[in-house]
N, C-alpha and C positions, 0 to 999 in steps of 0.2 A: 159298517153299514150301519145307517141307523134303523130302528125295529119299526118304524112308520116306512120305510120306503119299499115298493115292490121289490120283490125278489130278483135277483140280477137276467136271470135268464128272461123275464116276462119283459124288465125293462130291453133287456138286447132285441126280443121279436118287435115288439115296437117298431125298433130305429131300422130293421132289418133290411127293406124292401126298399128303403132310401138309401142305405149301404151299398147294397148289389146295383142299385141305376147306377152311381157316384162312381164305382168300380170299371161298369160300364163305357161310362164316359172317359175314364183315365186309360182305360184301354184302347180304344177306338181315336186316342189324341196322344199317343204316347210323345216322349222329349228324349234326344238322347244326354249322355252324361254332360253335366257343364250347362245344359239347355233347358233346365225345365223351367221354366218361367212359367207358363200358363198353369203348369201342375202346381207349382208354389201358389201361383196368387187364390186357385182354388181353393187349396187345402187353408190358404191364409182365412181366407173366408170365411170358410166351414168354421175355423178355430175360434177364428170373433165372433160368430155368430150365437156359439155354446159359452160363450164370455173368459175364453182362454186369453191371457197378457199375447203379445205377438210379435215376434221381432224376423222380421225378413230380413235377406240377403245373409245369411248364417253360413258361413263357408259358401260365399258365392252367392247359389241357388238353393240353399239350405232355407230352412223354415224352425226356427225355436218356441215355446210358447211355453207357457208357466202357469200353474193352476196352484190355490191354496197359498200356506204361508210363504212368506221371502226369507225369514230367515230361518232357523233350525235345518234338521235333517233332509237331504232332497234324493225324490228318485227319479229315475228317467227311464223313458221306453225309448230305442231305437227305430225308425224304418228309413225305408230307403225308397228314390222316388223314379229312379231312370230306368229306359228304356234301350234293348239293345241294337244293332245295326242289322234286323233279320227280316226276310219275305215270310210273313203272315201267308200261310197255308189252311188254318182249320175251317174256313167259311161261313164262321161265325157273322150272324147281321149286324153285330158291335167291332167284327173284327179291326182293323188298323186302318185309319182312313190317312196312314203318311204311306209312301210307297217305300218299302226297304229299312223301315222302323217296324218295331215291335215289340209288345210286353211280354218277353220269353223269359222270364225269371219269376214272376212271379210279383213283381214292386208293386203295380199296379194293386195287389191287392195287399201286400204290406201296408200299399198308405192307405185305405180307406180300412184297415183293420187298426191303426192308428188314430185317426178320424171315428170311430166305432167306442174305441178304448177314453178319448177325449170326450166324447157323450157322455158316455156313462158317469165317467169322474165328475163331470158338470153338473151332474144331477143329485149329486151328495151334498147332504144340509152343509157336511162341515169335511175338510179335511187333516185329519191328524199332522199328514207332512206335508212338504213341497212336494207337486210331480213336474215334473219337464218331460216337454216331446221333442225328438228330434227328429226332423224328415229331413233325411241324409239327400243329397243329389251324389253322383259320379261314383258309385257305387262299384259301378261293373269295370272303371277304369283303377279301381282301388283307391282313389284320390280325395276323394269325397270325404272321409272321415278325418283325415287328417286337414283338410279344409276348415273343417266344423273344429275340430278342435283346436286350431291356430286359434277360431275367434271367439274361444273362451268356453264352447258348447261344453264341456265336461267341467267345467269349473264349478264347486262347492257340491257336489251330486256323490252321493253318496253308495247308488247302487245300480244298476242297468240293466233294464232288460234289452233283448232283442227276440224274433224269431226270421225262421226263413221256411216256406213252403219244399213240400218234400215231396217227391211223382211217386216213390216207393213204398208209401204210408197214405191207406188206404183214407181215405174222408171220414172225418168224426174222431181221428187219432191224431195224438202226438206222437212225439219221440222225443227223451232228453238223457243226456249224456253228461256225467260231469267231469271235469278232468278236460283232456283233451278232445276238441269237438274239430278243427279243421287245420290245417296243413300249414305253416310256412309256403312261401310263394314267392318265386325271381323271376324276373325276367333275364333272359340271356341272350348276347348280341355275341356272335365270331365271327369276326371277318378273316380269312384265310386269302395270306396273298403270296402267290407262287411269279411264274413267269411260263408267259405265251409263245405260243409256237405253231408251228403246221403238223393238222394231223397226223400227218403222215410219219412222222418225225420225232414223238413224246419222249424219246431221251433228250432231246435237245431243250429241253424243256422242266418246267416245273408244272405239274396237272395240279390247278388248284382244284377242280373235281373230284379226282381221285382222293387228295388229299383230303378233302372235307369229308366225304364220303370214309374215311378213316377214322375221325376227330368225331365222328357219330355213332361209329360202332365203337370206336376207342374204348368213348366216356361209359356207354352203355358196360361194356366187359372191366374197366376199371373199378365199377360201381359195387358188381358181385364180386370183385375178388380186392379190391384194397379197400370199401365201407364196412362196417359191422351190419348184417343181413337182420339183427331187429334193431334196427333204426334204417327203412327205409327211406332210400331218395329212387324218386320219380323224375326224368331229364328226359321231356320231348319235345321235339324242335319240328316245329310246325311254318315252316317256312326256308325255303332254299331259295338262293337267287345267283345268279353267274353267268357267265359266258356270254359272245354272242354273233360267235356263228358254227354251224353244224363242224365248219373242218380248221379250225384255231380250238388249241389248245388254251382253256380260260384260266387267266393270270389271276383272277383273283374271284372268291365267292363268300357269301355273307353268308349265316345260321342263324334264323331265329328261335328262340324255343322257350319251355317254360323249365323250372325246378321247381320241386316241392319237395317238401319232407315235415315229419311228426316233431322232428326232436330242435328245440330252439337252439340251443347252444350247437348241433349241429348246423346249424342256417346258417349259424353265423361264421364257423368256418370254411363252408363251400364254395365262395366266391375264389377265396386265396388257393384250394384242393382242382378245383375246376380249369382256373389259369395255371396251373404248375401243370397238370395232364394235358391239356392243349399243347400249353408249350414245350413240353415233351412230344406230344407224338405230331404236331409241323417240324418242331426241327431236328426229328429224327431224316426227314428230307429235304432240308435246306429251305425251306419255306419260313414265311414270318407267319405270325397267329398275333391277332390284338383282341382283347376280349374285354366286354363288358356287360357289369352284371347289375342290375336294379331290383333291392328289396323292394315287391310288391305288396305282402303285409305279414305280420308274424301272426305264430297260429293263434286261434282262438281257445283259450282255458277259460272254460267254464267255473262261477266259483263253487265249490262243494252246498254250500249253506243256501245261497239263492237258490240253487238246482233244485235240492231238497223242499222248500217252500214252492218253488215252481212247480215239481210234480204233485208234492200234497194237494196243490190248488187246484192241479189238474184230476185228479181221480176226484175229489170232491165233487167239481162238476159234470166230469162228464163218466165217470165210473174208472172203477182200476183194469176193466181188461182193455180200456181204449188209449191207458197210458205205456209208451211200450217205451225200454229202455235201450238206446243202443247200444251195440254192442263191441263196433268198430269206429273211431274217428273215419270221417272224410279228409282226400287228398285234395279238396277242391282248397280254395282260397275264400275267403270271407274278412273287409276291412273292418267290419264288427271290432278286430282284433287289436287295430288302432284306439280303438276308445278305452278297451278293457287294462291300457297302461295309465292311465290316470283314477278309473274307480272300478272296481270289482260290478263282474256282472255276469249273465249266465242269457244263450239262445239256445229255443229250443226247435223243430222240425214239427213243420204243422203239413199235415197228410190232406193230400188234395186228389188221390186217386178214384177214378168212379169203378162204375164194375165193369167197363174194360179197361181199366189201367189209365195211365196218362203219360202223354210220349216226355222224353226227357226234358230238361232244361234247356236252355236255348238252342231250341227247335222248333222248327217254323209250323209244327201240327201239336206243340204245347198248349195245352186248354184242359186248367186246372178247376177242380170241380168246385162251382162258389158257394157252395156249402160250409166248406172249410173259413168262410171269413166271419162266420157268425162263432165257429171254435175258435178261431182266435184270439175275436175279441174277449168272448166270455175266459178265458184261460188269463191270459193277460190281467183283464180286469180284475180278476179275482185274484190274482198271484199279487199287485199292486196296493191293493185293500188291505189282505193280510200281510204288506211288511211291515217290521217296526226295526230300527236301527240296533246294529248290536252296539250295547253302553261301550 
């Protein structure tokens, strides 16, 4: 930063009211994953207005913006834009105007943090390295990072920052963690095929509901006895569908669920292990099983050097008491991990809890403290200006 520039916090305070208004507009007009057309148009206009070179349609509805030198080291920041199919119940004056769609995961805040960083970086007299902002779509589907990556959004990047709101941390603080931050995640579909029959004579059929129940409980038991307890695995089924009538033995049941674990090597082995376990359970009762597994996202592993830089910058800006080292990773998934396959990076947790706390993510009452917006902008801008490429 040049010596003639006003302090970072002073420049932030000048733009913060408008950033909050932009955030409220985005909150009132949420768009689902892959449908972020108006959001992307607003963001692109704001970025062009403050001098960034902007490309739209990167990763379908994503936006990529660049500033500073186009050759040499390049530093990136990724923020996401999409909302969720959730009915808002906050009663806020700027609550969602779209029925059944809500920014219940803070991506409206993330987007405006990105815009705030864009404005402050654009005020710099000169930038020593190239800066790149990735406004990503479809994080909630764990698809947008793949789309942007396929369109070259990470090409040439030397480092990447990310941020996500965290309802259990108080506003004004952040959480950092080196190494594992989030889990690898997969989507699991199991179809159990039995043989239907009369409800009064189950012995003449293969009851797919009963066998499916054994699959649900059998997988949990197998995890506790056949996998290393020091590498936790969570299998949760969120949907069970089967049967046609109260007095007819079901011939077919479909289970839909998710699988989470922190160990990347174990995650690669899980599909085959689940297949073997499910086939063993179903086969023991004479039923057929069809197992389909889709990897949602690999684990986020924060680069130690970048995490240390971000922590130092946050301490300088906020004070040491406002920077917490997170002891445990999360079993939640984050497709920021897809981008880290190409470039080292780090993501931090942004506190958004007010005096009365904050409802959880993906909840209709989720209402983060807006003061967190300025905290995110301040920490990220300071860290990006302090970054220097490794030799």
